[in-house]
C-alpha positions, 0 to 999 in steps of 0.5 A, a space after each residue: 471560312 470560319 470566324 478568326 480566319 487571318 487572311 495572309 494572302 490574295 492570288 499569292 500577293 502578301 496581304 499585310 493589313 486592311 488597305 492591302 485586301 481591298 487593293 486585291 480584291 479590287 484588282 481581281 475585277 469581279 472575277 475569282 480570287 483565292 484567299 489563303 490564311 491561318 486560324 491563331 491556334 491551329 497548325 498549317 494553312 488554308 486556302 478558299 476559292 471566291 468567284 466575286 462575279 455579281 449576278 
């Protein structure tokens, strides 16, 4: 993930603002999430799987 990435969904749940992002990440309960989004000025959607488990 690079600077400028705009998150549009978490686990296929649309994200419109920071509050919705926080809620979606908390709902993941430390598991895995899939972030999807765009880079302004570039075509296409990009996805990043993340593991939120702390060890």
